[in-house]
C-alpha positions in Angstrom: 6.1 30.2 -5.7 3.0 28.6 -4.2 0.7 25.9 -5.5 -2.9 25.2 -5.6 -5.0 22.1 -6.1 -7.2 22.5 -9.1 -10.9 21.6 -9.3 -11.5 18.1 -10.7 -10.6 17.5 -14.3 -13.7 15.5 -14.5 -15.9 18.4 -13.4 -17.7 18.6 -16.8 -18.1 14.8 -17.1 -19.1 13.8 -13.6 -22.7 15.1 -13.6 -23.5 13.4 -16.9 -21.9 10.1 -15.8 -23.9 10.2 -12.5 -27.0 10.9 -14.5 -26.4 7.8 -16.6 -25.9 5.8 -13.4 -29.3 7.0 -12.1 -30.9 6.0 -15.3 -29.4 2.6 -15.1 -30.7 2.2 -11.5 -34.2 3.2 -12.4 -34.3 0.8 -15.3 -33.2 -2.1 -13.0 -35.6 -1.1 -10.1 -32.6 -0.4 -7.9 -32.5 2.5 -5.4 -28.8 2.9 -4.8 -25.4 1.7 -6.0 -22.1 1.4 -4.1 -18.9 1.6 -6.2 -15.9 0.5 -4.2 -12.2 1.0 -5.1 -11.6 -2.6 -5.8 -11.2 -5.4 -8.4 -11.8 -9.2 -8.4 -8.5 -9.6 -6.6 -9.0 -7.0 -4.0 -5.9 -5.1 -5.2 -4.8 -1.8 -3.7 -3.7 -0.3 -7.0 -6.3 -1.0 -9.7 -6.1 -1.8 -13.4 -7.9 0.8 -15.4 -10.9 -1.5 -16.0 -11.9 -1.3 -12.3 -11.2 2.4 -11.7 -14.9 3.1 -12.0 -15.1 5.1 -8.8 -12.5 7.6 -10.1 -14.2 7.6 -13.6 -17.6 8.4 -12.1 -16.7 10.9 -9.4 -13.5 12.6 -10.5 -11.8 11.8 -7.2 -8.4 10.3 -8.0 -7.2 9.2 -4.5 -6.3 5.5 -4.2 -8.9 4.8 -1.4 -12.5 5.7 -1.4 -16.1 4.5 -2.1 -18.8 6.2 -4.1 -22.5 5.8 -3.2 -25.2 7.1 -5.5 -28.9 7.1 -4.4 -31.7 9.1 -5.9 -30.5 12.7 -6.6 -27.6 12.5 -4.2 -24.0 11.1 -4.5 -21.3 10.9 -1.8 -17.6 9.9 -1.7 -16.5 8.2 1.5 -12.8 8.4 2.3 -10.5 8.8 5.3 -8.4 11.7 6.6 -5.4 11.0 4.3 -7.5 12.3 1.4 -9.9 14.9 2.8 -8.3 18.0 1.3 -7.7 16.3 -2.0 -11.3 15.1 -2.2 -12.7 18.5 -1.3 -10.8 20.1 -4.2 -11.5 17.4 -6.8 -15.2 17.0 -5.9 -15.9 20.7 -6.0 -18.8 21.5 -8.4 -19.3 17.8 -9.3 -22.4 17.2 -7.3 -20.7 14.6 -5.2 -20.6 15.2 -1.5 -17.6 14.3 0.7 -18.3 12.1 3.7 -15.2 12.1 6.0 -14.7 8.7 7.5 -13.2 8.6 11.0 -14.3 5.1 11.8 -15.7 2.0 10.1 -17.1 2.6 6.7 -20.1 0.3 6.7 -22.1 2.1 9.4 -21.4 5.4 7.6 -22.8 4.0 4.3 -26.0 2.8 6.1 -26.4 6.1 8.0 -26.1 8.1 4.8 -28.7 6.1 3.1 -31.0 6.4 6.1 -30.6 10.2 6.2 -31.7 10.5 2.6 -35.3 9.6 3.6 -36.1 8.2 0.2 -39.8 7.5 -0.6 -40.6 4.0 0.6 -41.1 1.5 -2.3 -44.4 -0.2 -2.8 -43.0 -3.5 -1.4 -41.4 -1.6 1.5 -37.9 -2.8 0.6 -35.0 -0.7 -0.7 -32.3 -2.2 -2.9 -28.6 -1.4 -2.9 -26.5 -2.8 -5.7 -22.9 -3.6 -5.6 -20.8 -5.7 -7.9 -20.1 -8.8 -5.9 -17.3 -9.8 -8.2 -15.2 -6.9 -6.7 -16.6 -6.6 -3.2 -14.7 -8.5 -0.4 -16.5 -11.4 1.2 -16.2 -10.2 4.8 -17.2 -6.6 3.8 -20.2 -7.8 1.9 -21.4 -10.0 4.8 -21.1 -7.0 7.1 -22.9 -4.7 4.8 -25.8 -7.2 4.3 -26.3 -7.5 8.1 -26.2 -3.7 8.6 -28.7 -3.0 5.9 -31.3 -5.5 7.1 -32.2 -3.4 10.1 -33.2 -0.4 8.0 -35.3 -2.2 5.4 -32.6 -2.5 2.7 -31.6 -5.6 0.7 -28.3 -6.0 -1.1 -28.1 -7.0 -4.7 -24.7 -8.4 -5.7 -25.2 -9.5 -9.3 -25.2 -6.1 -11.0 -22.1 -4.3 -12.5 -23.5 -0.9 -13.2 -20.3 0.3 -14.8 -20.8 -2.0 -17.7 -24.1 -0.2 -18.4 -22.8 3.3 -18.3 -19.1 3.3 -19.2 -18.6 3.5 -23.0 -15.5 1.8 -24.2 -14.7 0.5 -20.7 -11.1 -0.8 -20.7 -10.5 -4.5 -21.0 -8.1 -6.7 -19.1 -4.4 -5.6 -19.1 -2.2 -7.6 -21.5 1.3 -7.2 -20.2 3.4 -10.4 -20.3 4.1 -12.5 -17.2 7.7 -13.2 -16.4 9.7 -15.3 -14.0 11.4 -14.1 -10.9 14.6 -16.0 -11.2 17.4 -17.2 -8.9 19.4 -15.9 -7.2 16.8 -13.3 -6.2 14.1 -16.0 -6.2 15.8 -17.7 -3.3 13.1 -20.4 -2.8 12.0 -22.5 -5.7 8.5 -22.7 -7.0 8.3 -26.4 -6.2 9.3 -25.8 -2.6 6.7 -23.0 -2.2 4.0 -25.2 -3.6 5.0 -28.0 -1.2 4.9 -25.6 1.7 1.3 -24.5 0.7 0.2 -28.1 0.3 1.5 -29.0 3.8 -0.5 -26.1 5.2 -3.6 -27.3 3.3 -3.2 -30.8 4.6 -2.8 -29.5 8.2 -6.3 -27.9 7.8 -7.8 -31.0 6.1 -8.2 -29.2 2.8 -8.1 -30.9 -0.6 -8.0 -27.6 -2.5 -6.9 -24.0 -2.0 -8.0 -21.0 -4.0 -5.6 -18.0 -4.3 -7.1 -14.8 -5.8 -4.9 -12.0 -4.4 -2.3 -11.1 -7.0 0.7 -10.8 -4.6 0.0 -14.2 -3.0 -0.2 -15.7 -6.5 3.0 -14.1 -7.8 4.9 -15.2 -4.7 3.6 -18.8 -4.8 4.7 -19.3 -8.4 7.8 -17.1 -8.6 6.1 -15.1 -11.3 5.9 -11.3 -11.8 4.0 -9.0 -14.2 3.0 -5.5 -15.0 -0.8 -5.5 -14.8 -1.0 -3.1 -11.9 1.0 0.2 -11.7 4.0 0.1 -9.3 3.5 -3.5 -8.1 5.1 -6.2 -10.3 2.0 -8.5 -10.3 -0.5 -9.8 -12.8 -4.2 -10.7 -12.8 -4.9 -14.4 -12.2 -6.2 -17.1 -10.0 -4.6 -20.3 -8.7 -6.5 -23.5 -7.8 -4.2 -25.6 -5.9 -4.9 -29.3 -5.2 -2.8 -31.7 -3.2 -1.4 -33.1 -6.4 -2.4 -30.5 -9.0 -2.3 -26.8 -9.7 -4.0 -24.6 -12.3 -3.2 -21.0 -13.1 -5.9 -19.0 -14.7 -4.5 -16.1 -16.6 -5.5 -14.1 -19.8 -4.4 -15.6 -23.1 -1.1 -14.5 -24.5 0.4 -13.4 -21.2 2.5 -16.6 -20.7 4.8 -17.6 -23.6 5.4 -21.2 -24.6 8.8 -21.6 -22.8 7.4 -20.3 -19.5 4.3 -22.5 -19.9 6.6 -25.5 -20.3 8.6 -24.6 -17.2 5.3 -24.3 -15.2 4.2 -27.6 -16.5 7.4 -29.2 -15.3 6.5 -28.0 -11.8 3.0 -29.4 -12.2 1.2 -26.1 -12.9 -1.3 -26.2 -15.8 -2.3 -22.9 -17.5 -5.9 -22.1 -18.5 -7.6 -18.9 -19.6 -8.6 -16.3 -17.0 -12.3 -16.4 -18.0 -12.6 -20.1 -16.9 -11.6 -19.5 -13.3 -15.0 -19.4 -11.7 -16.3 -22.3 -13.9 -13.4 -24.4 -12.5 -14.3 -23.4 -9.0 -18.0 -24.3 -9.6 -16.9 -27.7 -11.0 -15.3 -28.8 -7.7 -16.7 -32.2 -6.7 -19.0 -32.7 -3.8 -16.9 -33.8 -0.8 -14.0 -31.6 -1.7 -12.7 -29.3 1.1 -11.7 -25.8 -0.1 -9.4 -23.5 1.9 -10.1 -19.8 1.2 -9.2 -16.6 3.0 -12.4 -14.7 3.8 -10.4 -11.4 3.8 -8.8 -12.1 0.4 -11.7 -13.4 -1.8 -14.7 -11.6 -3.1 -18.3 -12.2 -2.4 -18.8 -13.3 -6.0 -16.0 -15.9 -5.8 -17.4 -17.3 -2.6 -20.9 -17.6 -4.2 -19.4 -19.7 -7.0 -18.4 -22.5 -4.6 -20.9 -25.3 -5.2 -23.0 -27.0 -2.6 -21.4 -30.1 -1.3 -18.0 -28.5 -1.1 -17.0 -27.9 2.5 -15.2 -24.5 3.0 -12.5 -23.9 5.5 -11.9 -20.2 6.1 -8.4 -19.2 7.2 -5.7 -16.8 6.2 -3.8 -17.7 3.0 -0.7 -19.7 4.0 1.2 -17.7 1.4 0.3 -14.5 3.1 2.1 -15.6 6.3 5.0 -17.3 4.5 5.8 -14.3 2.2 5.8 -11.9 5.1 8.7 -13.7 6.7 11.7 -13.0 4.4 14.4 -15.7 4.3 18.0 -14.8 5.2 18.8 -14.9 1.5 16.0 -12.5 0.7 17.0 -10.2 3.5 20.5 -10.1 2.1 19.2 -9.0 -1.4 16.9 -6.4 0.3 20.0 -4.9 2.0 21.7 -4.6 -1.4 18.6 -3.0 -2.9 18.6 -0.5 0.0 22.2 0.4 -0.8 21.4 1.0 -4.4 18.3 3.0 -3.5 20.3 5.1 -1.0 23.0 5.8 -3.6 20.3 7.0 -6.0 18.8 9.3 -3.4 22.2 10.8 -2.4 22.9 11.6 -6.1 19.5 13.3 -6.3 19.8 15.3 -3.1 23.4 16.4 -3.9 22.1 17.8 -7.2 19.1 19.3 -5.5 21.2 21.3 -3.0 23.5 22.6 -5.8 20.7 23.4 -8.2 18.6 25.5 -5.8 18.5 29.1 -7.0 20.3 28.1 -10.2 17.8 26.0 -12.0 14.0 25.7 -12.4 13.0 23.2 -9.7 9.4 22.2 -9.0 7.7 19.3 -7.3 7.4 17.7 -10.8 11.2 18.2 -11.4 11.9 16.4 -8.1 9.8 13.4 -9.2 11.5 13.3 -12.6 15.1 13.7 -11.3 14.8 11.3 -8.4 13.2 8.7 -10.7 16.0 9.2 -13.2 18.6 8.5 -10.6 16.9 5.3 -9.5 16.7 4.1 -13.1 20.5 4.2 -13.3 20.8 1.6 -10.5 21.4 -2.1 -11.3 18.3 -4.3 -11.1 15.9 -1.4 -11.0 12.4 -2.4 -12.4 10.0 0.5 -11.6 8.8 2.8 -8.9 6.9 1.1 -6.0 4.3 3.9 -5.8 3.8 7.4 -7.2 6.4 9.8 -5.8 5.0 12.3 -3.2 7.0 15.5 -3.4 5.1 18.1 -1.3 6.4 21.5 -0.4 5.1 23.3 2.6 1.2 23.1 2.5 1.3 20.3 0.0 3.4 18.2 2.4 0.4 18.4 4.8 -1.5 16.1 2.4 -0.3 12.6 3.2 -1.1 11.3 -0.3 -0.4 14.5 -2.3 0.8 14.2 -5.9 1.8 17.1 -8.0 0.3 17.4 -11.5 1.1 19.5 -14.6 -1.8 21.6 -13.6 -0.9 22.2 -10.0 2.5 22.1 -8.4 4.8 24.2 -6.3 7.9 25.9 -7.7 10.9 25.8 -5.3 13.6 27.5 -7.4 14.2 29.6 -10.5 17.3 30.2 -12.6 17.1 33.8 -11.6 18.2 33.0 -8.1 14.8 32.9 -6.4 14.4 30.2 -3.8 11.4 29.4 -1.7 11.8 28.7 2.0 10.1 25.9 3.9 9.9 22.2 4.3 10.0 19.7 1.5 8.6 16.2 2.1 9.6 13.5 -0.3 8.0 10.0 0.0 9.3 7.7 -2.6 10.3 4.1 -3.4 11.3 1.6 -6.0 11.0 -2.0 -7.1 14.3 -3.9 -7.6 14.7 -7.5 -8.5 16.0 -8.0 -4.9 13.5 -6.0 -2.9 11.0 -3.2 -2.6 11.9 0.2 -1.0 9.8 3.0 0.6 11.3 5.9 2.4 10.3 9.4 3.4 12.5 12.4 4.2 11.8 16.0 5.0 14.4 18.7 3.9 14.8 22.3 5.0 15.0 24.9 2.2 16.3 28.0 3.9 16.3 28.2 7.7 13.6 26.2 9.4 11.5 28.1 12.0 11.5 27.2 15.7 8.0 25.7 15.3 9.1 23.6 12.3 12.1 22.3 14.1 9.9 21.4 17.1 7.4 19.5 14.9 10.2 17.8 13.0 12.0 16.7 16.2 8.8 15.3 17.8 8.2 13.2 14.7 11.9 12.1 14.7 11.7 11.1 18.3 8.7 8.9 17.4 10.7 7.2 14.6 13.7 6.7 16.9 11.6 5.4 19.8 10.0 2.6 17.8 13.2 1.9 15.8 15.0 1.1 19.1 12.2 -1.0 20.6 12.7 -4.6 21.6 9.6 -6.8 22.0 8.6 -10.4 22.5 8.3 -12.5 19.4 4.6 -12.9 18.6 3.7 -9.4 19.8 0.7 -8.2 17.8 1.9 -5.4 15.6 -0.8 -2.9 16.5 0.4 -3.0 20.1 3.6 -1.2 19.0 1.8 1.7 17.4 1.6 3.9 20.6 5.4 3.8 21.0 5.9 6.0 17.9 3.0 8.3 18.8 4.0 8.9 22.4 6.3 11.9 21.8 3.5 13.5 19.9 0.8 12.6 22.3 2.8 14.1 25.1 2.3 17.5 23.3 -1.4 16.9 22.4 -0.5 16.0 18.8 -1.2 13.0 16.6 -1.5 11.8 13.0 -4.3 10.2 11.1 -2.6 7.3 9.3 -1.0 4.1 10.6 2.6 4.1 11.9 3.7 1.2 9.7 2.8 -1.3 7.0 4.3 -4.5 5.9 6.4 -4.5 2.7 6.8 -7.2 0.1 9.9 -8.8 -1.5 9.9 -7.3 -5.1 6.1 -7.3 -4.6 3.5 -5.0 -3.2 4.8 -2.0 -1.2 1.9 -2.5 1.2 1.7 -6.1 2.4 0.1 -7.8 5.4 -0.6 -9.3 7.7 1.3 -7.1 10.1 0.2 -3.5 10.5 1.6 -1.1 13.1 -1.5 0.9 13.5 -4.7 1.5 15.5 -6.2 -1.5 13.7 -8.1 -4.0 15.8 -5.4 -6.7 16.2 -5.9 -10.4 15.3 -3.6 -13.3 15.8 -2.3 -13.2 12.2 -0.7 -9.7 13.0 1.9 -11.3 15.3 5.5 -10.1 14.6 8.0 -12.7 13.6 11.6 -12.7 12.4 12.0 -11.8 8.8 9.1 -9.4 8.5 9.8 -6.0 6.9 7.7 -3.1 8.1 7.7 0.7 7.7 8.1 3.1 10.7 6.6 6.4 9.6 5.0 8.7 12.2 4.0 12.1 10.9 2.6 15.5 11.8 0.5 17.6 9.4 -0.5 21.2 9.8 -3.0 22.0 7.0 -2.0 25.0 4.9 1.5 25.1 6.5 3.6 22.0 6.3 3.8 18.2 6.7 6.5 16.1 8.3 6.9 12.3 8.0 10.2 10.4 8.6 10.0 6.9 7.3 12.4 3.9 7.3 11.9 0.3 6.6 12.9 -2.1 9.3 13.5 -5.9 9.5 12.5 -8.0 12.5 15.7 -9.7 13.7 16.2 -12.0 16.8 17.8 -10.4 19.8 21.1 -12.1 20.6 21.0 -14.0 23.9 22.0 -12.0 27.0 23.1 -15.1 28.8 26.3 -16.9 27.6 25.7 -20.2 25.8 21.9 -19.5 25.7 20.0 -20.3 22.5 19.8 -17.3 20.1 16.8 -15.1 20.8 16.0 -16.9 24.0 16.6 -14.6 27.0 15.1 -15.4 30.4 11.6 -14.1 29.6 11.2 -15.6 26.1 12.3 -15.0 22.5 12.7 -11.3 21.7 12.9 -9.4 18.4 14.5 -6.0 17.5 14.3 -3.8 14.4 17.2 -3.6 12.0 16.9 -0.3 10.1 17.2 -1.1 6.4 16.7 2.3 4.7 19.9 4.2 4.0 19.6 7.9 3.5 20.6 10.8 5.8 18.1 12.5 8.0 18.2 16.3 7.8 19.8 17.3 11.1 19.4 21.0 10.3 15.8 20.5 11.3 16.5 19.0 14.7 15.8 21.0 17.9 18.7 19.7 20.0 17.0 20.9 23.2 14.4 18.2 22.7 16.8 15.4 22.1 18.1 13.1 24.8 21.8 11.9 24.6 20.7 8.3 23.7 18.6 9.6 20.8 21.5 11.7 19.5 23.8 8.6 19.8 21.3 6.5 17.8 21.1 9.2 15.1 24.9 9.5 14.9 25.3 5.7 14.8 22.7 5.5 12.0 24.5 8.2 10.0 27.8 6.4 10.4 26.3 3.3 9.0 24.8 5.2 6.1 28.2 6.7 5.3 29.9 3.3 5.6 27.4 1.5 3.3 26.8 4.2 0.7 30.3 5.9 0.7 31.8 3.2 -1.6 28.9 3.6 -4.1 29.2 7.4 -4.8 32.0 9.7 -5.8 32.8 13.4 -6.2 30.1 15.9 -5.3 27.7 13.2 -4.2 30.3 11.7 -1.8 31.0 15.2 -0.4 27.3 15.8 0.1 26.9 12.5 1.9 29.9 13.2 4.2 28.4 16.6 5.1 24.9 15.3 5.8 26.1 12.4 8.0 28.4 14.4 10.2 27.8 13.6 13.9 25.8 16.1 15.9 
């Protein structure tokens, strides 16, 4: 009842595909090519057309960059994917470079270490498709390459030359996010963005990121797995707006409603032409972190560019009170679905065949029963024991762990389940770890240290405007005290029926900037973890909402205590935390009280939504400790 991670399914194809890449480079007098995990909108989850890094290398993780030069090829990725990459790249001829810092210096050092024969003109050329490479990243790579005699070519898409039958643009229909869930009208959002443009002296604003686009126009789609977004661009003027989207994606009634709000629709292929047609003297607002190099190059001379964060990125991070109310409803529905699943799971152990794949199927089925469910918000991670130590593990039909058989056999260990869903009224993301059998003393110690980190940050109060990365150490402190740590961030922002990963806030070790300031209405995950390779992984995750702290002084303004405006976290996620894994000797009385209070709230909110065996399971799992 164990599992293995198989060698890459692309093992037979990767060498031939890399050979085709090398031939294309030679024909174009290029010495190396960089293939990022990116598309023209800098999306996290990519439409199939831009999954070239995966197609070429066989590595299926969501984050990584492929670099091919001469006879060598390397995949660069961070610690979340190291074990997965080692397994999937085995035998492909692609080396793994483990990133533990900035990526660009690692690319340059790898190229330098190859010691390629110097070209006749003394200049090496690295190609990258500028239409999918971020502006800031491209600028940094250019600067880093110059010192070592390399030049960067950004007008070459090698994938077009080597990928037979390369997929085209996705064709799913665009639909409206309607009231009451769309609590702010499209006209009001466009007015807000135009005010921000005017404040910066801009006559035009370009939005390329799909979540900003969807938010601004109250539109949603299905072009990207798990995120209800669609591919498009928006050119916003002070008295005009043009949406560029593939033909056939917007039907006539929706096109008319957009026109009534002053939004014209044009075909996706005309986007860069429209940008290039801006008149001299125009002032264009763009976000350098959210546009590609190719898009920036399309801006004509004579147009002044103002670089600043997209106003929509800041606005959509701060959920309105109405939106927060709908998110709470979505959390209750999501919690009820999880309780139904976990109640079945406990009863089925030793009586039914249960694997990591079964868990994904059954949990998804329970979510589908809930009102206003749309889709999952990311691929479910169900990792048992050693598989749970891979932060982005996903079971496949060729490799998965079996936890239970109808003959009464039951595995023992820790089961990590990280899952979430998209509802019309919000996006969920939650991780729980459950004991199967009796957890060992070491497992309980690890679990409790992670739990203490989750509780410590969940209970924190902080001044409004605190930069989110400054909060990261609070969740790590219980682990640091024992010489332990985890390689991923503590928390990411979450959208409103949008991307499950959303900026600008990030509770992590990221270098902070002013746009990461915490404000009321932001939703962020709290998810410290601890991973013991080959043994088990633990992560306990809730989503939290930034809420103003009530005044401590009678008659004072809300959120305005003596030393400024403070915020606290309201825990939104509703699902029991497995107290069987808690080492009570490590818990303080105030931590126990928080956990008991949380479970009382879970029972109060979810109890009316479940019945029978599910209610009995919920009552048992929320008993005070």
